[in-house]
C-alpha positions, 0 to 999 in steps of 0.5 A: 500500500503506497502513500498515494493509495492512502491519500485516496482513502481519506475523506478529504485527501489533504488539508489543502484540497481546493473547493470542488475536488472531484471524488469519483466515489461509488458506494461499493468498496474494494479490498486494497490491503489485508492482514491477519493478526498473529495468534500472539498479537497483543492488544494494539490500536488499529492505527498503530497496527497498520502503521507497522504493516503499511509502507510510505504512509503516516499515522495521521493518514491512517487515522483519517482513513479510519474516520472515513470508514475505510478501515475494517476489522472482521468485515466491519468499519472500526474507529481509529481507537479499535484494539486489534486482537489475535486472529483479527482480519484487518482490511483497508478498503477503497471505493475503486478496484485495485489498480497499480497506476503509475502516472506516465507523460502524455502530450497534452497542452497546458496553459502555463502562466508562470514557471521557474525552477521551484514551481509552476502556475497552471490555468486549468480548463474545465473538463480536465481531471487533475489527478488519475482516479477511478474512470480517469486513469489517463488524460489528466493534468498530472499526465500533462505535467509529466510530459511538460517536465519530462526533460527535468530528470529530478522531477518524478511525477509519481513522487508524492513529496513534489507536485500538486499543492492543491486541486480543483475538480474536473468541471471547475476551471482556473489557477493551480500551483505545482511544486517542482521540489519537496522544499517548495511543496512543504513551504507552499503547503504550509501557506495553504494550511495556515490560510495565508494564501489568496484564493478568489473564485468567480461563480454564477449562482441562482437567486438575488442576494439582499446584501452585497457582502457576506460570510458563510461558516459551517462545517463540511462533510459527506452528505449522509444521503448522497456520498457524491456531494458534501453537506454543511453542518453547524460550526463547531459540531463534531461532524465535518471540518470547519469551513469559511467562505467570504462572498461579494456581489459583482453583478446582478441579473435578477434571477441569478448573481455573479459573486466573488468568493474568497476562501478562508479554508479549502474544503472539498466542494466548499463553495458549491456546498456553502452556496447551496446551504444559503439557498443559492446553488451554483448555476448549472451545477448538476450535483447540487441541484443547480441544473434546474430552473430555481428562480424566474418565470414560469413560461416556455420562453424563459425555460428555453432561455435557461436551457440555452444557458445550460447548453452554453456552459454545461458545468458548474459556473465556477472559476478559480480566478486569483491565486496568491502566495509567497514564493518558497525561495525568494520570499516575494509576494506573488499574485496571479489572475486569470481571465474568465473562460469562454463558456462563462464569458458567453453565459454572462453576456447572454444574461446581460442581454436578457436583463436589458431586453426583458427589463429584469 
């Protein structure tokens, strides 16, 4: 069992995952590791037991895997504090079949907006999966990065100590930073962990906000009714991880609103879950109910207008527009900004024309 495998086990693979990480989850679990405790096994916590049997991982990752329900004893999920007994069958489960995957270089175009010997900043298009996973073993951004850096012998795309510092999901576009060295990844990772980075997203959401600015705080965890999406729980509760999103209204279209979202934390699907919790799902977001007519008129003409909008941008309307951090070597403040992609630009123009023509 490798470090990459263990990361897949975690409910949120890393504390610095960006909003919208694509999890490609299924309800079925598959065995990836099994060990039978010796007949003379002394009582030992399962996290410590597995740490003695798994290579290239950490106790923290094992504990988080247990918290996510992926560690089993005798066929049943157990907590991290479970005491392993003689003859216990301990399993590490995953939501995909076992697959020995090494990332290989693929000649895929990358929009590299900045690059030096320590890092690179990439503007990811919507539709590109970031990391190989169930159903997407090839054609990912990591395959493209491997090709881009194929002439850099010290860069090993399969080394978890370097590479992606954070991630966004397949259908979210925007900026990502990639570390070329272990020192750079550690330095950048701490900035994300300590909330000193600057991350701004633009999103089109359903509904019209009363206020111009707001702050959303609520723990985020798997939705118990739908494991493919996240849900919001009360701040300070024992369920989920704390999450804070700040938003500011940029433009109003009557039935939808363009907002800027600034992340204070970086939880899976954070913006999408927080906005749905507020009653403002992201426009065209199928997973969170934004692909239905939620606001506006009850007419065939309006329904056709919305269908045309969905056709222009058939994904959650979310773009990681701004990314700021301190350079790990020079200590210089770095700030990057990206233009909205064509599908979002076309969609916003269509809403502007609608507001003018219909007097919304």
